[in-house]
N, C-alpha and C positions, 0 to 999 in steps of 0.2 A: 538034411535039407540042403538043397543046392542054392548057393548065394549068387545073385546076379553080379555081373562084372561091375556095375555101377555101385552096388552095395559094398562090394569088397574095396573098391577104390575109395569110397567115402569113409569106410572104417579105417583104412590105412592112413588117410589124411587126418582123421580125428586122433588116431594113436600117435601120429607124428607130432601133432600139435600138443598133445598131453605130455609127451616125452620132452619136447622142447621146453614146456612150462616147468616141468620138474627140474630139468637140468639147470635152467637159468635162475630158478627161484621166483617166487611171486613178486610182482611189482604192483604196489597199491596205487590206484589212481590218485593223482595229487589232490587231496582234500584239505591239506593244511593251508593256513593263510597267515599273513602278518596282521596281528591285532593292533600292535602299537610299537613305536620306536621312541626312545628317549636317550638324550645324551648322558653319558656317564660322568666320571670325574674329570675327563678331559675331552676335547673334540675328537680324539683318536679312539675313543671307546663309546659304544652305544649299546644300550640294553634293548634287545628286541624280543617281543613277546609273540610266540607262535600259537595259533589256535587250531582246533580240529584234530587234536592228538589223542590217541588212545593211550592214556598214561598207564593203564594196567599192563600193557604189553610193550611199552616203550623200552628200547635198548639203548639208544644214543641219539644225539643230535650233533651234527657237524656244520660248521660254516667255512666258507672259502671265499677270500677276497681276490678278485681278478686283478692282476697287475695292470698298470696304466698302459695305454697303447704304445707299442714300440719297446717296452721293457722286457728284459730277459730275467728279471728277478723271479724267484719262486712266489707262488701265491701263499699269503699268510692264511693258515687254516688250522682249525682245532676241533677236536671231537670231545664231547662231554658225555660220559655214560650216566646211568640213572643213580648210581651210588654217589657220584660227585654232585649231581644236580640236587639230589635229596639233601646232601650235607650242607648245601648252600640255600636250602629252602626255595628252590626255583621251580618246583613242580606244583601246580594247582590241579589236583585230581578232579575236583568238583566241576571246574570249568573246562577241563581238557586243554589247559593252556600251560606253556612252559616258557620261562624267560631265560635267555642266555646272553652272555656278554660277547659282543663282537669287537675284538680289539685289533689294532693295526690298520685302521682305516686311514685313507688319505684325508687331509683337511681340505675344505672346499676351495681354498685358494690354490690347491695343487691340481685337483681335477673337479669337474662339475658334480659328479656323483660316483659312488662306489657300487660296482656290480658285485653283489654278494649272493652266493648259492648256498641254500640250506638243504641238508640231507637228513631226513628223519628215518630212523630204523626201528621197526617194531618186529622183533624176531627176524624172520627172513624177508619181511615186507619192507620196501623202501619207497619213500616219497621224497620228491625234490621240489624246490621252489626257488625261483630267482627273484631278487628284490633289489631296488635301488635305495641306497642310503646317502642322503645329502647332508654332509656335516657342516660345521661352522668353520670360519677361518682361524688359522693360527699363524700369526706373523710375529716371530720373535727373532731378532737378530742375535747372533749370526747364524743360528741353526737353520732357519727356514729359507735362507738364501745364501748358501756358501758360494764363494768364488770357485768356479769349476775350472781349475787350471787344466785338467784333463777331464772332460765330461765322460761319463761311462761309455767305454768302448765295448760294444756288444760282441765284437769278434774275439775278445779275450775272455775266456771262460774263467769263472771263479767258483770255488767250492762253497761259498757262502753268499747270501743275498742281503744280509743285514748286519749292522754293527751298532754298538752303543758307545757314546761318549760319556766318560765319567766327569761330570760337571759339578763344580761346587761354588759357582759364583753366587752373588747376592740374590738372584732370582730363584735359585734352588729348583730348577726343573729336572735335575738329575735323577736317573740317567736319561739322556736324550738319545732315543733310538732312531736310526736312519736306515734307509735302504741304500743299495749301492748306486742308485740314481741320484742320491743326494736329497731325497724327500724324507722329511721327518714322519715317522709312523707311530710313535708312542713316546710319552714322557712320564716321569715318575710322579707319584702322588704325595710324597712325604712332606714336602715343604721344609725339610730340614737341611741345613747347609752342611753337607758332608762330602768328602771325596771318595768314600768307600762304597763300592757296589760290586755285586757278583750275581750273574744269572745262573741259577743252580736248581735242578729239579723243577723246572718250569715256573720259577718265580724269581724275583729280584730280592736280594738280601742287602740290607744297608744298616748304617749306624746312626744313632742320634744320641749324643752324649755317651752314656755307658750302656745303652739299650740296643739290642739287636732287633731289627724290624724285618718283617716279611712284607714286600709290596707285590701283590699279585697282578697278573696281566689284566685282570678285570677292573683294576683301579683300587680295589679294597686293600687295606693294610692293617697290620696290628703288631703288637710287641711279642717277641718270642721269649726274651730273657733280659734281665738287668744284671750286669756284672759289677755294679757298684758295691763295694764292701765285700764281706764274706771271704772265701778262700782266694778269690781272684783279686779283689780289691783294686779294680780298675778305676782310673780317673777319666779315661777316654778310650774308645775302641775303634775310632774311625780316622786314623791319621794317614793311612795309605790304602793299600790293596786289601780286599778280601780275596782269598785264593782257595783252590780245591785241594784238600788233603787226602789222606788215606781213607779216612772214615767219614769226614764231613767237611766243614768249612774251616779254613785257617784265618783267624782274625789277628791282625797285628795291632797290639794294644800298648797303652801306657798304664802301668800298674805299680803298686807299691812304691810310689814316689819316683819311679824311673821312667825315662822317655825312650820309646821306640826300640826296645830291646827284648820284648817278650811276645811270644805267639801262643795262642790257645787254639786247639782244634775242637770244634763244637758240633753238636747235632743241630741241623737246621730246623728241626721240628720242635725240639724241647729246650734247646740251649745247653744241654748237658755237656760238660767239659770232658772230652776224651783224653786229651794230652795237653801238657803245658811245657813249652820250651823257653827257658829263661837263659838268654845268651850271656848274660852277666855271669851266671853260675857255670854254664857250659865252658866258657872260655877261661874263667878263673880256675876251674878244676884242672883244665889242661895245662895251664901255665904253672900252677903249683906242682903238679906231677912232673913237669919238665924242669923244675928248679928255678923258675922265674917268679918274681913278685907280681901278682895280678894287679895290684894297685898302681903299678907303673903304666898300665894300659887301660884297664877297665875303670870307667868313671861313672859311678852310680849317681843317682839324684838328678837334679835339673841340668843334665849335661847330655847332649845328643851325640855321644861318642860313637854309637853303633849305627843308628839311623837305618832301621830295617824298613825297606820300602816294598819288598815283594818276597814271596816264598812259593815253592812248589814241591809236591811229592813226586819222587822218582820211583815208580813201581818196581822196575827190574833190579834196582839197587837197594830197595827198601830204605831210602834216604830222604831226608828233608833238605832241600837246597834253598839257601837263604841269601838274599842280597843285602849286604851291609854297605850302604852307599859310601860311607867314609873310608872303608877299608878294603873289602874283598867280597867275593862270592865264596861261601863255604858250604860243605855238606856234612851233616851229622847223621849217624845211624839212627833210624827211627825208633828203635827199641832202647838202645843203651844211651843214646844222645851223645856219644863220643864223636869227636871230630874225625872225619874220614879224609877230607882233602880241602885245600884252599886254593882258589884261583884269584890272584891279585898282584898288583905292582910291587916288586920287592924294594922299590925306592920309598915306600910308605913306612910309617912308624911300626906297624905290626911285625914287619920282617926282622926287626932288630932283636926279637925275642926268639931264642932257639926253640923254645917250647911250641911256638907257632910256626916258625919257618920250616920245621921238619915236615909239616903237612903240605908245603907249597908244591903246586904242580909246576913242572918245568915246561916251557913252551918249545914246541917244535918249530923249525924254520918257517918264516912267513906269518907267524901268529902274533897277534897284538893283545896285550893285557887290556881288559875292560877298565874304565875309569868312571866312577860315579854312576854305575849301571842301574837300570830299572828293568822290571817285567821279566824275571827269569821264568822259564818254562821248559818242558821236555817235549821234543818233537816226535813225529811219527817214526823217524829212524833212530830214536833213542839217543838223541844228542841234546846238549844244552843250548838254548836259544835265549838271547837277551838283547836289550837295547844298550849299546855302549855310548853313553853321553859324552865321554871324553872330557870329564870335569872332575877335578879333585877338590878337596875341602881343606885348604891349608890351615884353617883355624882349628882343625881337629887332627893335625899331624899328617896331612896329606903330602903327597910327593909331587912328581912332575907330570905334566900333561903328556899323554902318549896316544896319538902322535902330536907333533907340533908343526905348523899351526893347528889348532884344534878343529876337528870336525866329528860329527856324530854319525854312527852307523849301526844298524842291526848286525849282529854276528852270531854264528853258530859254532859250537866247539864240540869236538869228540874228546871225551875224557877217558883215558886209560888208567884206571886206578892201580893196576898191577905194576905198571911202569912208572906211574906218577907223572904222567905227561898230559898236556892239552894241545890239541891241534885245531886251528881255525879251518873249518871246512866250507864255510859259506858266509858271504856278507853282501849287503846291498849298499852300494856307494852311489846314492842319488847324486850327491855332489860333495867333493872334498872341501867345500867351503861352507856347507850347511852345518851349523852348530846349534844344537838344541841341548843346552847344558843341564837342564833339570827336567824332571818328570819324563814323559814320552814312553813309548812301548812298541813292541812287535809281538804278534801272536800268529801261530800257524793254525790253519783250519783245512783239513784234508791236505792238499798239496799247494794251497794258496796261503797268502800272508796278508796281514793288515798292519800297517806301520803308521805310527802317530808321532810326528815331530811337534811336540807340544809347545816348546819354548824357543823356537828359532829366533835369532836376532835379539835375544834377551838383553844382553848388555850393549849391543849396538844401538838400541833405541834410547838408551839412557834412562829408561824408566824402571828397569829391574824386573819387568814382567814379560817382556818379549812381545811378539806379534803373531803367535800361532793361535791354535794348532793347525797343522796341515796333515791330513789323513789320506793315505794312499793304499790302494788295493793292488797286490801283485800276484801273478800266477807263478807256477813252479819254475818258469824260466826268467823270472824277474821282469816280465812285461807288465807295464802299468795299465791296469784296467780302469782306474779312476784316480784323480788327485783333487781333493777338495780342501780349500783353505777357508778357515773360519775366523774372520777378522776379530781381533780382540787380544786375548793373552791366554796363557796356559790353563787358567781356571775354567775356560770354556770346554776343555777336554784334555785333562792332564794325562789321560790314559784312554785307550780305545780297545774294545774287545769284539771279535766276531760273535754272532749269535744266530741260532736257527729258530725260526718261527713257523716252519712248514710242518704239517702233519703232527701237531702236538696232540697227545692223548691224555685227557684228564679222567682218570679211572678210579681214584681212591677218594675217601673222605678227606675234606680239606678244612682248615680252621675257618670258622665263621666270623669274619670281620664285618660287622654290620654296616660300617660306613667308613669313609675316608676320615682319618683323624686330622683335625685342624692343626696347622703349623704352630699356633700359639699353645696348643696342648702339648705338642712334642717339646716345645722350647721350655716347658716347665717341668719336664720329667726329672731332671736333676741338674746340679751345678756343673756337670762335666761337659756341657754342650759346646763350650767355646772351642773354636777350631784351633788345633795344635798341629797344623799341617805345615811342615817346613820343607817343601820341595821333595 
């Protein structure tokens, strides 16, 4: 049969259309709708119910919040698959409705309404819907209105768009999460006054007394494990940082009647203890093996001789690096727990003992010893990064300030273990008169940095608590992308950490925390709740 030219052309057009349809995948006409909106535990979290969904073939639902006009921050976005949604009882198959938590919204005093895009996937079919969410105001000083010494400079690129302040003031909003425009986008739900927070595996972990809690981004929270009594025998697990270890979370704890000298590495899902590092034992064993009397240096009991304020795992060296504010930074072998090296001022008391001084790193020219340091971490170029407070503790055998007059600065060190040397390779000298003697932090994210001068002017004010914190974002060339000052004192943000909230994927079953636990319930968990945070 001979086909007409018109028939052939029509067939080719139809074939082309079909091929295009197969290549691109089917796109379902938008039949979904917003059934309801309701505020969650805070103004920054809203529970949105979507209708018109074929729950039998549902694959995932994603939300994305558009940044405010003129912002270069990433859009906060997250995708929930059906496994996760079912584990949270958020799918109603009978009505074809699914409720998801939209977190990271702007409060209404920041923008009039949030432009949120929902993407529903049913196999290869995709439906999208845009909706406006108008939140309620959140005006809490100093977080909602920091003094912008340097407003966000959009010409200076950063590798992160968000950070959180580790707050433990009486209002207990911690952590307070901000974007790099200085807009608050999320706050914690615990109501428990604690300085210890870590964002890990898409949730915040925090302490309340001796209990490890998980605070999800949807505002729900619940207990993971209580370390009171038993093998750990903790009296408090939240005096400083939570950090990331080799296998799980590093918790710096008070235990067995001793203060701030023990670290446990635990599972964030079960609370199982993988490792225990007791620096009273670690240092005592080294001193005894070296012929010294450990009781001349190690002071157990109600004596803050060690003051562990930060730790980090160094993968390439298989070492745990620990900040002992009163003494030094030291590294121990992760497996044997034997001391590998010590970076610290030889004028301090520890150096008098040959059993410890033999581990001391020698400084190459131009390098400065850290004094009273905080926030140890390992950088992308495999070096040690820390905040050098330049403050000693003479009550605990401290030495001289270095340099004099004092000023605080983030510093990076290259450690050569074979040669036993340390070389300062990078520092940020915002001002050689800016002194933040306690707390404070620096962390690297990509090639960018976040610096927190938490206690500047602490003694100059005469009140012993300072006038900070001041938080700055730096690019790889030390250009200042923003500089925000939060009037108050170091308790408003004793430490600050970059965080990523873009393209989060929630794919596995999650603990079902039915609701936010009231602060008074947390306060009654055990007698270890009292803050034992001493800078």
